[in-house]
C-alpha positions as CSV (number, residue, x, y, z in Angstrom):
1,X,-2.7,-30.5,-20.6
2,X,0.7,-31.7,-21.9
3,X,3.7,-29.7,-20.7
4,X,4.9,-28.5,-24.3
5,X,1.2,-27.3,-24.6
6,X,1.6,-25.1,-21.2
7,X,5.1,-23.5,-23.0
8,X,3.4,-23.0,-26.1
9,X,3.0,-19.4,-27.4
10,X,2.6,-20.0,-31.3
11,X,0.1,-17.4,-32.6
12,X,0.5,-15.0,-29.7
13,X,1.2,-11.4,-29.8
14,X,4.0,-10.2,-27.8
15,X,5.5,-6.5,-27.2
16,X,8.7,-5.8,-26.1
17,X,10.2,-2.6,-24.8
18,X,14.0,-1.9,-25.2
19,X,13.8,-5.3,-27.3
20,X,16.9,-4.7,-29.5
21,X,19.5,-5.0,-27.1
22,X,20.4,-6.5,-23.7
23,X,18.2,-8.4,-21.6
24,X,14.9,-7.4,-23.4
25,X,16.7,-8.7,-26.8
26,X,17.2,-12.0,-25.0
27,X,13.2,-11.9,-23.6
28,X,12.2,-11.5,-26.9
29,X,14.1,-14.3,-28.4
30,X,12.7,-16.6,-26.2
31,X,9.3,-15.8,-26.9
32,X,10.1,-16.3,-30.6
33,X,11.7,-19.4,-30.0
34,X,8.4,-20.1,-28.1
35,X,6.5,-19.3,-31.3
36,X,4.9,-15.8,-30.5
37,X,5.0,-13.1,-33.0
38,X,6.7,-10.1,-31.3
39,X,7.1,-6.4,-31.6
40,X,10.2,-4.6,-30.5
41,X,10.3,-1.3,-29.4
42,X,13.0,1.3,-28.4
43,X,14.2,4.7,-29.3
44,X,16.8,3.2,-31.8
45,X,14.8,1.6,-34.4
46,X,18.2,0.1,-36.4
47,X,18.7,-2.0,-33.3
48,X,15.4,-3.1,-33.3
49,X,15.0,-4.1,-37.3
50,X,18.5,-6.0,-36.8
51,X,16.8,-8.0,-34.1
52,X,13.4,-8.2,-36.4
53,X,15.8,-10.0,-39.3
54,X,17.2,-12.7,-36.4
55,X,13.3,-13.3,-34.8
56,X,11.9,-13.7,-38.4
57,X,14.6,-16.8,-39.0
58,X,12.9,-18.7,-36.5
59,X,9.7,-18.9,-38.4
60,X,7.4,-16.2,-36.7
61,X,6.6,-12.2,-37.6
62,X,8.4,-9.9,-35.9
63,X,8.1,-5.7,-36.2
64,X,10.6,-3.1,-35.1
65,X,8.8,0.1,-34.1
66,X,10.5,3.2,-32.9
67,X,9.4,4.5,-29.2
68,X,10.7,6.6,-26.3
69,X,8.7,5.5,-23.2
70,X,8.7,9.0,-22.0
71,X,6.7,10.5,-25.0
72,X,2.8,9.2,-24.9
73,X,2.7,9.9,-28.6
74,X,5.2,7.2,-29.3
75,X,3.2,4.8,-26.6
76,X,0.3,5.6,-28.3
77,X,1.9,4.7,-32.0
78,X,3.0,1.3,-30.5
79,X,-0.1,0.2,-29.4
80,X,-1.9,1.3,-32.6
81,X,0.8,-0.5,-34.3
82,X,0.8,-3.3,-33.0
83,X,-2.9,-3.6,-33.2
84,X,-3.1,-2.8,-37.0
85,X,-0.5,-5.2,-37.9
86,X,-1.6,-8.1,-35.7
87,X,-4.9,-7.5,-34.3
88,X,-4.4,-8.5,-30.7
89,X,-1.8,-8.1,-28.1
90,X,-1.4,-10.9,-25.9
91,X,2.1,-10.6,-23.9
92,X,3.2,-7.0,-22.8
93,X,6.9,-7.0,-21.4
94,X,8.1,-3.7,-20.3
95,X,11.7,-4.0,-20.0
96,X,13.0,-0.5,-21.7
97,X,14.4,1.0,-18.9
98,X,17.2,4.2,-18.0
99,X,19.5,5.3,-15.5
100,X,22.0,7.9,-15.1
101,X,25.1,7.8,-12.7
102,X,25.9,11.2,-11.0
103,X,27.1,12.2,-7.4
104,X,24.0,11.7,-5.1
105,X,24.6,15.4,-3.5
106,X,24.6,16.6,-7.1
107,X,22.2,14.5,-9.2
108,X,20.5,17.1,-11.8
109,X,17.0,16.7,-11.3
110,X,15.8,16.8,-14.8
111,X,17.8,13.3,-14.9
112,X,15.7,12.4,-11.9
113,X,12.3,13.1,-13.7
114,X,13.5,11.7,-17.0
115,X,14.6,8.2,-15.6
116,X,11.0,8.2,-13.5
117,X,9.5,9.6,-17.1
118,X,11.0,6.4,-18.6
119,X,11.0,3.3,-15.9
120,X,7.8,4.4,-14.1
121,X,5.3,6.8,-15.7
122,X,5.9,5.1,-19.6
123,X,5.4,1.8,-17.8
124,X,2.0,2.7,-16.6
125,X,0.8,4.4,-19.3
126,X,1.7,1.5,-21.9
127,X,0.0,-0.9,-19.5
128,X,-2.7,0.6,-18.9
129,X,-3.3,0.9,-22.5
130,X,-2.3,-2.8,-23.3
131,X,-5.0,-4.1,-20.4
132,X,-7.9,-2.4,-21.7
133,X,-7.1,-4.3,-24.8
134,X,-6.4,-7.6,-23.1
135,X,-9.5,-7.1,-21.4
136,X,-11.8,-7.1,-24.1
137,X,-10.0,-10.3,-25.5
138,X,-10.2,-12.1,-22.2
139,X,-7.1,-12.0,-20.6
140,X,-3.6,-11.7,-21.1
141,X,0.2,-11.6,-19.3
142,X,2.4,-8.6,-18.5
143,X,5.7,-9.0,-17.5
144,X,7.6,-6.1,-16.0
145,X,11.1,-5.5,-15.4
146,X,12.7,-4.6,-12.2
147,X,16.3,-5.1,-10.9
148,X,18.2,-6.3,-7.7
149,X,18.2,-2.4,-6.8
150,X,14.4,-2.3,-6.9
151,X,14.3,-3.9,-3.4
152,X,17.6,-2.5,-1.8
153,X,19.9,0.6,-1.5
154,X,23.7,0.9,-3.0
155,X,26.1,2.6,-1.6
156,X,27.7,5.5,-3.5
157,X,30.7,3.1,-4.7
158,X,28.9,0.5,-5.9
159,X,25.9,2.3,-7.4
160,X,26.3,6.1,-8.1
161,X,22.8,6.4,-9.2
162,X,20.3,7.5,-6.8
163,X,17.2,7.8,-8.9
164,X,17.2,4.3,-10.6
165,X,16.5,2.2,-7.4
166,X,13.6,4.0,-6.4
167,X,12.3,4.1,-10.1
168,X,12.6,0.2,-9.7
169,X,10.7,0.1,-6.5
170,X,7.9,2.0,-8.1
171,X,7.9,-1.0,-10.9
172,X,7.6,-3.7,-8.3
173,X,4.8,-2.0,-6.2
174,X,2.8,-1.1,-9.6
175,X,3.4,-5.3,-10.9
176,X,1.6,-6.0,-7.4
177,X,-0.9,-3.6,-7.5
178,X,-1.9,-4.1,-11.1
179,X,-1.8,-7.9,-10.3
180,X,-4.7,-7.4,-7.9
181,X,-6.9,-4.8,-10.1
182,X,-6.5,-6.5,-13.1
183,X,-7.0,-10.1,-11.9
184,X,-10.8,-10.2,-12.5
185,X,-10.2,-9.9,-15.8
186,X,-7.5,-12.8,-16.0
187,X,-4.7,-10.5,-16.9
188,X,-1.5,-11.7,-15.1
189,X,1.1,-9.3,-14.0
190,X,4.9,-10.4,-12.5
191,X,8.0,-8.9,-12.5
192,X,11.4,-10.4,-13.1
193,X,14.6,-8.5,-11.2
194,X,17.8,-9.4,-13.2
195,X,21.0,-9.2,-11.4
196,X,24.3,-8.8,-13.4
197,X,23.8,-9.9,-17.1
198,X,26.7,-10.1,-19.6
199,X,24.9,-7.5,-22.4
200,X,26.8,-5.2,-24.3
201,X,26.0,-2.6,-22.5
202,X,28.2,-4.7,-19.7
203,X,31.0,-5.2,-22.3
204,X,33.3,-2.1,-20.6
205,X,33.5,-4.6,-17.1
206,X,35.2,-7.4,-18.9
207,X,37.9,-4.8,-20.4
208,X,41.4,-6.0,-19.0
209,X,41.8,-2.7,-16.8
210,X,38.3,-3.7,-15.0
211,X,39.3,-7.0,-14.0
212,X,39.6,-5.8,-10.0
213,X,36.0,-4.8,-10.3
214,X,34.8,-7.7,-12.4
215,X,36.4,-10.1,-9.5
216,X,34.8,-8.0,-6.9
217,X,31.0,-8.3,-8.7
218,X,31.6,-11.8,-9.4
219,X,32.5,-12.4,-5.7
220,X,29.3,-11.1,-4.4
221,X,27.1,-13.5,-6.5
222,X,26.6,-16.9,-4.6
223,X,26.5,-18.4,-8.4
224,X,29.8,-16.8,-9.4
225,X,28.5,-16.2,-12.8
226,X,26.8,-13.4,-14.6
227,X,23.6,-14.2,-16.3
228,X,23.8,-14.6,-20.2
229,X,20.8,-15.2,-22.6
230,X,19.4,-18.8,-21.6
231,X,19.6,-17.5,-17.9
232,X,16.3,-15.2,-18.7
233,X,14.7,-16.7,-22.0
234,X,12.9,-19.3,-19.8
235,X,11.6,-17.5,-16.9
236,X,9.9,-15.1,-19.6
237,X,8.3,-17.9,-21.6
238,X,6.9,-19.3,-18.2
239,X,5.4,-16.1,-17.2
240,X,4.3,-15.5,-20.8
241,X,2.7,-19.2,-21.4
242,X,-0.3,-21.1,-19.4
243,X,2.5,-22.9,-17.3
244,X,2.1,-19.3,-15.3
245,X,-1.6,-19.3,-14.7
246,X,-2.1,-19.5,-11.0
247,X,1.0,-16.7,-10.6
248,X,0.2,-13.1,-10.5
249,X,2.1,-10.3,-8.3
250,X,5.0,-11.9,-7.9
251,X,8.5,-10.8,-8.0
252,X,11.2,-13.4,-9.4
253,X,14.6,-12.3,-8.8
254,X,17.5,-13.6,-11.7
255,X,20.6,-12.8,-10.1
256,X,22.6,-15.7,-9.1
257,X,21.6,-15.7,-5.5
258,X,22.3,-12.2,-4.4
259,X,18.7,-11.7,-3.1
260,X,18.8,-14.7,-1.0
261,X,22.0,-12.9,1.0
């Protein structure tokens, strides 16, 4: 098969949760650039609608759906709306995630539960529903989004958000488990684990008063750079395309070399 055909996603249908901003937006853009129609889901519909306008300029069809991944009814609606509009789901990107910062010894239980509702339970509910659809069609691609913190701890000063790391570790374990259980249906399940990316959510760290922290963060990254849009699009398209048809159950760090230390 020609290399361009291996990466071609023309006519495919993708769902990207949390696709209205940040890394999810980068991933959705990459899928659209490769030819896939894209459904973007997020709690903030206005972000999704804005991104839909940009994606449609690429010549694909796009749809914005409001979805809180902590609410099963919202997930049900996301799946139904996608099928009603496009009739299929070929690619699922479980990107939506939540964190909450608080001192470990004072971390509130309700925030712990909320993080796991979004980062783990919501991913499972959506993956199960989409897997049923993919099975009937003969296969599909799932890409879960973890974090560099999914496979490591973090000290209080670096990252005071005790629930986040174990929630992302659960995503990585779920990835491997689903990869094995769904392989018989030609459903591929892989995971990307991003490090520090330059997104709108990270804008605060580029303020002049944050320079000491910025310098320390960059010093911890072997490539001495933050990730940007182009550093995640290629991997996303690879994992969504035929080019990755002998890979499932893998965790791909995208962190400038931090996980190699």
